[in-house]
C-alpha positions as a Markdown table, in Angstrom:
| # | Residue | x | y | z |
|---|---|---|---|---|
| 1 | Met | 20.6 | 41.2 | 13.2 |
| 2 | Thr | 18.9 | 39.1 | 10.2 |
| 3 | Tyr | 18.8 | 36.2 | 12.9 |
| 4 | Trp | 17.1 | 38.3 | 15.1 |
| 5 | Leu | 14.6 | 39.1 | 13.0 |
| 6 | Ile | 13.8 | 35.4 | 11.7 |
| 7 | Gly | 13.6 | 34.1 | 14.8 |
| 8 | Ala | 10.8 | 37.3 | 15.9 |
| 9 | Ala | 9.3 | 36.1 | 12.7 |
| 10 | Val | 8.8 | 32.6 | 13.5 |
| 11 | Leu | 7.6 | 33.2 | 16.9 |
| 12 | Val | 4.9 | 35.7 | 15.4 |
| 13 | Leu | 3.5 | 33.0 | 13.1 |
| 14 | Leu | 3.2 | 30.1 | 15.7 |
| 15 | Gly | 1.2 | 32.6 | 17.5 |
| 16 | Leu | -0.9 | 33.6 | 15.1 |
| 17 | Leu | -0.9 | 29.8 | 14.4 |
| 18 | Met | -1.7 | 28.7 | 18.1 |
| 19 | Ala | -4.4 | 31.5 | 18.1 |
| 20 | Ala | -6.2 | 30.3 | 14.6 |
| 21 | Met | -6.3 | 26.8 | 16.2 |
| 22 | Val | -7.9 | 28.2 | 19.9 |
| 23 | Arg | -10.4 | 30.1 | 17.9 |
| 24 | Ala | -11.5 | 27.0 | 15.4 |
| 25 | Trp | -11.4 | 24.8 | 18.6 |
| 26 | Arg | -13.8 | 27.6 | 20.1 |
| 27 | Ala | -16.1 | 27.6 | 17.2 |
| 28 | Arg | -16.6 | 23.4 | 17.2 |
| 29 | Gly | -17.5 | 24.0 | 20.4 |
| 30 | Arg | -20.6 | 26.6 | 20.1 |
| 31 | Arg | -21.2 | 24.6 | 16.4 |
| 32 | Gln | -21.9 | 21.6 | 19.1 |
| 33 | Ser | -24.0 | 23.4 | 21.1 |
| 34 | Glu | -27.0 | 21.2 | 20.6 |
| 35 | Val | -25.3 | 18.0 | 21.8 |
| 36 | Pro | -26.7 | 17.2 | 25.1 |
| 37 | Ala | -24.4 | 16.2 | 27.8 |
| 38 | Pro | -24.1 | 13.1 | 29.1 |
| 39 | Glu | -25.1 | 11.7 | 32.1 |
| 40 | Arg | -23.7 | 11.5 | 35.0 |
| 41 | Ala | -22.3 | 8.3 | 36.7 |
| 42 | Pro | -24.5 | 8.0 | 40.1 |
| 43 | Asp | -22.6 | 6.9 | 43.4 |
| 44 | Glu | -24.9 | 3.8 | 43.2 |
| 45 | Leu | -24.5 | 1.0 | 40.5 |
| 46 | Gly | -24.8 | -2.7 | 40.1 |
| 47 | Pro | -22.2 | -4.6 | 40.0 |
| 48 | Ala | -19.3 | -4.7 | 37.1 |
| 49 | Ser | -19.6 | -7.2 | 35.0 |
| 50 | Val | -15.9 | -5.9 | 33.8 |
| 51 | Glu | -13.8 | -2.8 | 34.5 |
| 52 | Arg | -10.5 | -1.9 | 33.2 |
| 53 | Asp | -7.9 | 0.7 | 33.0 |
| 54 | Gly | -7.3 | 2.3 | 29.2 |
| 55 | Phe | -7.7 | 5.5 | 27.1 |
| 56 | Tyr | -10.0 | 7.4 | 26.3 |
| 57 | Val | -9.3 | 8.0 | 22.2 |
| 58 | Ala | -12.5 | 10.4 | 21.3 |
| 59 | Thr | -16.1 | 10.5 | 20.8 |
| 60 | Thr | -17.6 | 11.3 | 17.0 |
| 61 | Arg | -20.9 | 11.9 | 15.4 |
| 62 | Ala | -21.8 | 8.0 | 14.6 |
| 63 | Gly | -20.1 | 7.3 | 11.4 |
| 64 | Asp | -17.9 | 10.3 | 11.0 |
| 65 | Pro | -14.8 | 9.2 | 13.1 |
| 66 | Leu | -13.5 | 13.3 | 11.7 |
| 67 | Asp | -16.0 | 15.2 | 13.4 |
| 68 | Arg | -14.8 | 14.8 | 17.1 |
| 69 | Ile | -17.4 | 15.9 | 19.7 |
| 70 | Val | -15.6 | 18.7 | 21.9 |
| 71 | Val | -18.2 | 19.9 | 24.6 |
| 72 | His | -19.3 | 18.3 | 27.9 |
| 73 | Gly | -15.4 | 16.9 | 28.5 |
| 74 | Leu | -15.3 | 14.4 | 25.6 |
| 75 | Gly | -12.9 | 16.5 | 23.7 |
| 76 | Phe | -9.7 | 15.4 | 24.8 |
| 77 | Arg | -8.3 | 12.3 | 24.8 |
| 78 | Gly | -7.1 | 11.0 | 28.4 |
| 79 | Arg | -6.9 | 8.1 | 30.6 |
| 80 | Ala | -10.2 | 6.3 | 31.7 |
| 81 | Val | -11.2 | 3.1 | 34.0 |
| 82 | Val | -14.1 | 1.8 | 31.5 |
| 83 | Ser | -16.8 | -0.5 | 33.4 |
| 84 | Val | -19.9 | -2.3 | 32.7 |
| 85 | His | -22.6 | -2.2 | 35.0 |
| 86 | Pro | -26.2 | -3.6 | 34.4 |
| 87 | Glu | -27.0 | 0.0 | 34.0 |
| 88 | Gly | -24.9 | 0.7 | 31.2 |
| 89 | Val | -21.2 | 1.6 | 30.9 |
| 90 | Arg | -19.7 | 3.7 | 33.4 |
| 91 | Leu | -16.5 | 5.7 | 31.7 |
| 92 | Ala | -14.6 | 7.9 | 34.2 |
| 93 | Ile | -12.1 | 9.9 | 31.8 |
| 94 | Ala | -8.7 | 11.3 | 34.1 |
| 95 | Gly | -9.6 | 14.9 | 35.0 |
| 96 | Glu | -13.5 | 14.7 | 34.2 |
| 97 | Pro | -16.5 | 13.6 | 35.9 |
| 98 | Ala | -17.8 | 10.1 | 35.7 |
| 99 | Val | -20.3 | 9.4 | 32.8 |
| 100 | Leu | -22.8 | 6.6 | 32.5 |
| 101 | Ile | -23.9 | 5.7 | 29.1 |
| 102 | Arg | -27.3 | 3.9 | 29.3 |
| 103 | Ala | -27.9 | 0.5 | 28.2 |
| 104 | Ser | -30.7 | 1.6 | 26.8 |
| 105 | Ser | -28.9 | 4.1 | 24.4 |
| 106 | Val | -26.2 | 1.4 | 23.7 |
| 107 | Arg | -26.5 | 0.7 | 19.9 |
| 108 | Ala | -23.7 | -1.4 | 19.1 |
| 109 | Val | -20.2 | -2.2 | 19.9 |
| 110 | Glu | -17.0 | -2.8 | 17.5 |
| 111 | Arg | -13.6 | -3.2 | 16.7 |
| 112 | Ala | -12.2 | 0.0 | 15.2 |
| 113 | Thr | -8.5 | 0.5 | 13.6 |
| 114 | Trp | -8.3 | 4.3 | 13.6 |
| 115 | Ala | -10.6 | 7.7 | 14.7 |
| 116 | Ile | -10.0 | 11.3 | 14.7 |
| 117 | Asp | -6.1 | 11.3 | 15.6 |
| 118 | Arg | -5.3 | 7.6 | 16.4 |
| 119 | Val | -4.2 | 4.7 | 14.4 |
| 120 | Val | -3.6 | 2.0 | 16.0 |
| 121 | Glu | -3.7 | -2.4 | 14.6 |
| 122 | Thr | -6.1 | -3.8 | 13.5 |
| 123 | Asp | -9.3 | -3.8 | 15.7 |
| 124 | Gly | -7.1 | -2.3 | 18.1 |
| 125 | Leu | -9.9 | 0.1 | 19.5 |
| 126 | Val | -13.1 | -0.1 | 20.8 |
| 127 | Ala | -16.0 | 1.6 | 19.2 |
| 128 | Val | -19.5 | 2.1 | 21.5 |
| 129 | Thr | -22.4 | 3.4 | 19.1 |
| 130 | Trp | -24.5 | 5.1 | 21.7 |
| 131 | Ser | -27.6 | 8.2 | 21.9 |
| 132 | Leu | -26.4 | 11.3 | 23.1 |
| 133 | Gly | -30.0 | 12.6 | 22.9 |
| 134 | Asp | -30.7 | 12.9 | 19.5 |
| 135 | Thr | -27.0 | 12.7 | 18.4 |
| 136 | Val | -26.1 | 9.2 | 17.9 |
| 137 | Val | -22.2 | 8.8 | 18.6 |
| 138 | Asp | -19.2 | 7.0 | 18.6 |
| 139 | Thr | -17.0 | 6.9 | 21.4 |
| 140 | Tyr | -13.6 | 5.1 | 20.9 |
| 141 | Leu | -11.8 | 3.1 | 24.0 |
| 142 | Arg | -8.3 | 1.7 | 23.8 |
| 143 | Phe | -6.7 | -1.0 | 26.2 |
| 144 | Ala | -3.1 | -1.7 | 26.9 |
| 145 | Asp | -3.9 | -5.6 | 26.7 |
| 146 | Asp | -7.0 | -7.4 | 25.1 |
| 147 | Pro | -10.1 | -5.7 | 24.9 |
| 148 | Arg | -12.2 | -8.6 | 24.4 |
| 149 | Pro | -13.4 | -8.8 | 27.9 |
| 150 | Val | -14.9 | -5.7 | 27.1 |
| 151 | Val | -16.2 | -6.2 | 24.1 |
| 152 | Asp | -17.9 | -9.6 | 25.3 |
| 153 | Ala | -19.3 | -7.3 | 28.3 |
| 154 | Leu | -21.1 | -4.7 | 26.3 |
| 155 | Arg | -22.5 | -7.1 | 23.4 |
| 156 | Pro | -25.5 | -7.8 | 25.6 |
| 157 | Leu | -26.3 | -4.4 | 26.0 |
| 158 | Val | -26.8 | -4.3 | 22.5 |
| 159 | Pro | -30.4 | -4.6 | 21.3 |
| 160 | Pro | -30.8 | -7.4 | 18.7 |
| 161 | Ala | -31.4 | -6.6 | 15.2 |
| 162 | Pro | -34.8 | -6.7 | 13.9 |
| 163 | Ala | -35.7 | -9.7 | 12.0 |
| 164 | Ala | -35.7 | -9.4 | 8.2 |
| 165 | Gly | -38.9 | -8.9 | 6.3 |
| 166 | Thr | -40.4 | -6.3 | 8.4 |
| 167 | Pro | -39.3 | -2.7 | 9.5 |
| 168 | Thr | -39.9 | -3.4 | 13.2 |
| 169 | Gly | -38.7 | -7.0 | 13.3 |
| 170 | Glu | -42.0 | -8.0 | 13.8 |
| 171 | Lys | -42.6 | -11.4 | 11.7 |
| 172 | Thr | -46.0 | -11.3 | 10.0 |
| 173 | Ile | -48.6 | -14.5 | 9.6 |
| 174 | Asp | -50.4 | -14.5 | 6.5 |
């Protein structure tokens, strides 16, 4: 009889834990209601310079790899097809509509070792920093083989850094 009571108590505790996790996830989604939905990828895009199967790891607020964006289909990891086009990056996460990260919104491309719930070998992730409306986010991608072709295709989308000396990058002539 004692084992039944212990088993029932454990099941009740697990149920309460699961309910708390669901409640916290939904609360995070409500707090992120100001984050706009990413643009749906159009059917017609220019030719892809690279297309790779990989994994979508997470999208977080830029500079904060522990603050996952959970709204608009960006909350869960999954298989993804990533392709780089003249218009931007097409990201097709399994089970979600494909989105387009416009070339004009890409701010940086880097290699990373970890994000919210994933730690990999050194530089095993590709981090794309981009503007999602007024929110700057980092999207983390993982590829089973060498990610350099994707990184190399993404680099031309990144705007050049301003020249030293002025905030706008314009050189002054005295």
